[in-house]
C-alpha positions as CSV (number, residue, x, y, z in Angstrom):
1,X,-26.5,30.9,275.1
2,X,-25.5,31.6,271.6
3,X,-26.0,29.9,268.2
4,X,-23.8,26.8,267.9
5,X,-23.7,26.1,271.7
6,X,-24.3,22.5,272.9
7,X,-26.4,22.0,275.9
8,X,-27.4,18.9,277.8
9,X,-31.1,19.0,278.6
10,X,-34.0,17.1,280.1
11,X,-37.3,17.7,278.3
12,X,-40.8,16.6,277.7
13,X,-42.8,17.3,274.5
14,X,-46.6,17.3,274.6
15,X,-49.4,17.9,272.1
16,X,-51.2,20.8,273.7
17,X,-54.9,20.1,272.8
18,X,-54.8,16.3,273.4
19,X,-52.2,16.4,276.3
20,X,-50.4,13.5,274.5
21,X,-46.8,13.0,275.2
22,X,-44.7,12.5,272.0
23,X,-41.1,12.8,273.3
24,X,-39.3,12.7,276.6
25,X,-35.9,12.0,278.1
26,X,-37.5,10.3,281.1
27,X,-37.6,6.5,280.8
28,X,-40.1,6.3,283.6
29,X,-42.5,8.8,282.0
30,X,-42.2,7.1,278.6
31,X,-43.2,3.8,280.2
32,X,-46.1,5.5,282.1
33,X,-47.5,7.1,278.9
34,X,-46.8,4.0,276.8
35,X,-44.4,5.5,274.3
36,X,-41.3,3.7,275.6
37,X,-38.9,2.6,272.9
38,X,-36.2,0.1,273.8
39,X,-34.0,1.2,270.9
40,X,-33.7,4.7,272.4
41,X,-31.3,6.0,275.0
42,X,-33.1,7.9,277.8
43,X,-31.6,10.5,280.2
44,X,-30.5,14.0,279.5
45,X,-29.7,14.6,275.9
46,X,-27.2,16.9,274.0
47,X,-28.8,19.6,271.8
48,X,-27.3,22.0,269.4
49,X,-29.0,25.4,269.7
50,X,-29.5,28.2,267.2
51,X,-28.6,26.1,264.2
52,X,-32.1,24.8,263.1
53,X,-31.6,21.4,264.6
54,X,-34.7,21.6,266.8
55,X,-38.1,23.3,266.5
56,X,-37.7,27.1,266.0
57,X,-39.9,27.9,269.0
58,X,-37.8,25.6,271.3
59,X,-34.6,27.0,269.8
60,X,-35.6,30.6,270.6
61,X,-36.5,29.7,274.2
62,X,-33.3,27.8,274.9
63,X,-31.1,30.6,273.6
64,X,-32.5,32.8,276.4
65,X,-32.5,30.0,279.0
66,X,-30.3,29.7,282.1
67,X,-28.6,26.5,283.3
68,X,-30.5,24.8,286.1
69,X,-33.8,26.6,285.7
70,X,-37.0,24.8,284.6
71,X,-39.1,26.2,281.7
72,X,-42.5,25.5,280.2
73,X,-43.4,26.9,276.9
74,X,-46.2,26.7,274.3
75,X,-45.1,26.6,270.6
76,X,-47.6,27.4,267.8
77,X,-47.5,25.2,264.7
78,X,-45.6,27.8,262.6
79,X,-42.7,27.6,265.1
80,X,-43.0,23.8,265.6
81,X,-43.6,21.2,262.8
82,X,-45.4,23.7,260.5
83,X,-48.9,23.7,259.1
84,X,-50.5,20.7,257.6
85,X,-50.4,20.4,253.8
86,X,-53.5,18.8,252.2
87,X,-51.4,17.9,249.1
88,X,-49.4,15.5,251.2
89,X,-52.5,13.3,251.8
90,X,-53.0,10.6,249.1
91,X,-55.2,7.7,248.3
92,X,-53.5,4.4,247.3
93,X,-55.0,1.0,246.1
94,X,-55.3,-1.6,248.8
95,X,-53.4,-4.1,246.6
96,X,-50.2,-2.0,246.9
97,X,-50.0,-2.9,250.6
98,X,-51.2,-6.5,250.2
99,X,-48.4,-7.1,247.7
100,X,-46.0,-6.1,250.4
101,X,-47.8,-8.3,252.9
102,X,-49.0,-5.3,254.9
103,X,-52.4,-5.3,256.4
104,X,-53.5,-1.7,256.3
105,X,-55.0,-0.3,259.6
106,X,-55.5,3.3,260.8
107,X,-52.5,4.6,262.7
108,X,-50.0,2.2,261.1
109,X,-46.7,3.8,260.0
110,X,-45.7,2.7,256.5
111,X,-43.2,3.6,253.8
112,X,-44.7,4.7,250.5
113,X,-42.6,5.8,247.5
114,X,-39.6,5.6,249.9
115,X,-41.2,8.2,252.2
116,X,-42.6,7.6,255.7
117,X,-46.4,8.0,256.0
118,X,-49.2,7.2,258.4
119,X,-52.4,5.4,257.4
120,X,-55.4,7.7,258.3
121,X,-58.3,5.8,256.7
122,X,-59.0,2.4,255.2
123,X,-62.0,2.0,252.9
124,X,-63.2,-0.6,250.4
125,X,-60.2,-1.1,248.1
126,X,-58.4,2.1,249.0
127,X,-56.1,3.4,251.7
128,X,-55.5,7.0,252.7
129,X,-52.0,7.9,253.7
130,X,-50.7,11.1,255.2
131,X,-47.1,12.2,254.5
132,X,-47.3,15.2,256.8
133,X,-45.2,15.2,259.9
134,X,-47.5,13.8,262.6
135,X,-47.0,17.0,264.6
136,X,-47.8,19.2,261.6
137,X,-50.6,21.7,262.5
138,X,-50.4,21.0,266.2
139,X,-49.6,23.4,269.0
140,X,-46.9,21.9,271.2
141,X,-46.0,22.3,274.9
142,X,-42.4,21.7,276.1
143,X,-41.1,21.4,279.6
144,X,-37.3,21.5,279.8
145,X,-34.3,22.1,282.0
146,X,-30.7,22.8,280.9
147,X,-28.5,20.5,283.0
148,X,-25.2,21.6,281.7
149,X,-23.5,23.7,279.0
150,X,-20.1,22.0,278.2
151,X,-17.4,24.2,277.0
152,X,-14.2,22.0,276.9
153,X,-13.3,21.1,273.3
154,X,-13.0,17.4,274.1
155,X,-16.3,17.3,275.9
156,X,-18.0,19.1,272.9
157,X,-16.3,16.7,270.5
158,X,-17.6,13.7,272.4
159,X,-21.1,15.0,272.5
160,X,-21.1,15.7,268.8
161,X,-19.9,12.1,268.2
162,X,-22.7,10.8,270.4
163,X,-25.2,12.8,268.4
164,X,-23.8,11.6,265.0
165,X,-23.1,8.0,265.9
166,X,-25.2,7.3,268.9
167,X,-22.3,6.6,271.3
168,X,-18.8,7.8,272.1
169,X,-17.9,4.7,274.1
170,X,-14.5,3.3,273.2
171,X,-13.3,6.4,271.3
172,X,-10.3,8.4,272.4
173,X,-10.3,12.1,271.5
174,X,-7.3,14.4,271.7
175,X,-7.4,18.1,271.0
176,X,-4.7,20.7,270.2
177,X,-5.8,24.1,269.0
178,X,-8.1,23.5,266.0
179,X,-6.7,20.0,265.4
180,X,-8.6,16.9,266.6
181,X,-7.2,13.4,266.7
182,X,-9.8,10.7,267.2
183,X,-8.8,7.1,267.9
184,X,-11.7,4.8,266.7
185,X,-13.4,2.3,268.9
186,X,-12.9,-1.4,268.0
187,X,-16.7,-1.7,267.4
188,X,-17.0,1.1,264.8
189,X,-14.3,-0.3,262.6
190,X,-16.6,-3.0,261.4
191,X,-19.9,-1.0,261.6
192,X,-21.3,0.2,258.3
193,X,-23.3,2.9,260.1
194,X,-20.0,4.5,261.1
195,X,-19.2,5.4,257.4
196,X,-22.3,7.6,257.2
197,X,-22.0,8.9,260.8
198,X,-18.3,9.9,260.2
199,X,-19.3,12.5,257.5
200,X,-21.9,14.0,259.8
201,X,-19.4,14.1,262.6
202,X,-16.7,15.8,260.5
203,X,-19.3,18.4,259.4
204,X,-20.4,19.1,263.0
205,X,-16.8,19.3,264.3
206,X,-16.0,22.0,261.7
207,X,-19.3,23.9,262.1
208,X,-19.8,23.7,265.9
209,X,-16.3,23.1,267.3
210,X,-14.3,25.1,264.7
211,X,-12.1,22.2,263.8
212,X,-9.7,22.6,260.9
213,X,-7.7,19.3,260.8
214,X,-9.5,16.1,261.8
215,X,-7.6,12.8,262.0
216,X,-9.1,9.4,262.5
217,X,-6.8,6.7,263.8
218,X,-7.6,3.0,263.3
219,X,-5.4,0.8,265.5
220,X,-5.1,-3.0,264.9
221,X,-3.0,-4.7,267.5
222,X,-1.4,-8.0,266.6
223,X,-2.8,-10.7,268.9
224,X,-0.3,-12.4,271.2
225,X,0.6,-16.0,270.4
226,X,0.1,-18.5,273.2
227,X,3.0,-20.9,273.8
228,X,1.8,-24.3,272.7
229,X,1.9,-26.9,275.4
230,X,2.7,-24.4,278.2
231,X,-0.8,-24.1,279.6
232,X,-1.4,-27.8,279.3
233,X,1.8,-28.5,281.2
234,X,0.9,-26.1,284.0
235,X,-2.6,-27.5,284.3
236,X,-1.2,-31.1,284.5
237,X,1.3,-30.1,287.2
238,X,-1.5,-28.6,289.2
239,X,-3.5,-31.8,288.9
240,X,-0.5,-33.9,290.0
241,X,0.2,-31.8,293.1
242,X,-0.4,-34.0,296.2
243,X,-3.4,-32.9,298.2
244,X,-2.6,-32.4,301.9
245,X,-5.1,-32.7,304.7
246,X,-4.9,-31.2,308.1
247,X,-4.4,-33.6,311.0
248,X,-7.4,-33.7,313.3
249,X,-5.7,-31.6,315.9
250,X,-5.1,-28.9,313.2
251,X,-8.8,-28.6,312.3
252,X,-10.3,-25.2,313.2
253,X,-13.8,-24.7,314.4
254,X,-14.7,-23.4,310.9
255,X,-13.3,-26.6,309.4
256,X,-15.4,-28.8,311.7
257,X,-18.6,-26.9,310.8
258,X,-18.0,-27.4,307.1
259,X,-17.0,-31.0,307.5
């Protein structure tokens, strides 16, 4: 493996000391450990390695990994989510949450000052929130297996699209040298999320796939006009067709059973 490669991997992420599962590509395991999220897509996932997209400890391990082999590694905090920062723990008045119709409770994920946080304590009139990554300061354990390392430009382009937008369904990608021509899906043309995803996708195509020219094609086909009265005339003709019945001697055994 080298920096910038895309791999498709199955993995499990555990907190070492509590043996708590926090991430997995297995839907069955997610349900078993009660972390299933119906908004997530399960199954082997594409990962970009060597570019700081995943935890450094996992990155280093995958760069040395072989396709098809299973690995289990332990990652210290400094190579995972980093150490905890006490300055990222704050106290806020209870009324701030009540104004937003939020009933504070320990473990609740909230947004404070436009930043995600977790409530870690609720006392009389005050709420303690932690802006640290919930994995900060924790030693992690990963089990993973590289299923595939795609190398064809169109395959890589589709995986990058899936990572940027969540799906590549309905898109048609053509490749010639360092030029990419992408025909958009009907769905994304009216999706506001696509506008943001498109810029991420272009950036990744340039950095990971080495693209120089990227063209997006939006196609709007004119709907065909139906000939008025034609369908109605055909249906009426069908209704007016005389129904014929078989004479008794023409009835088959199957007809008699259904009669």
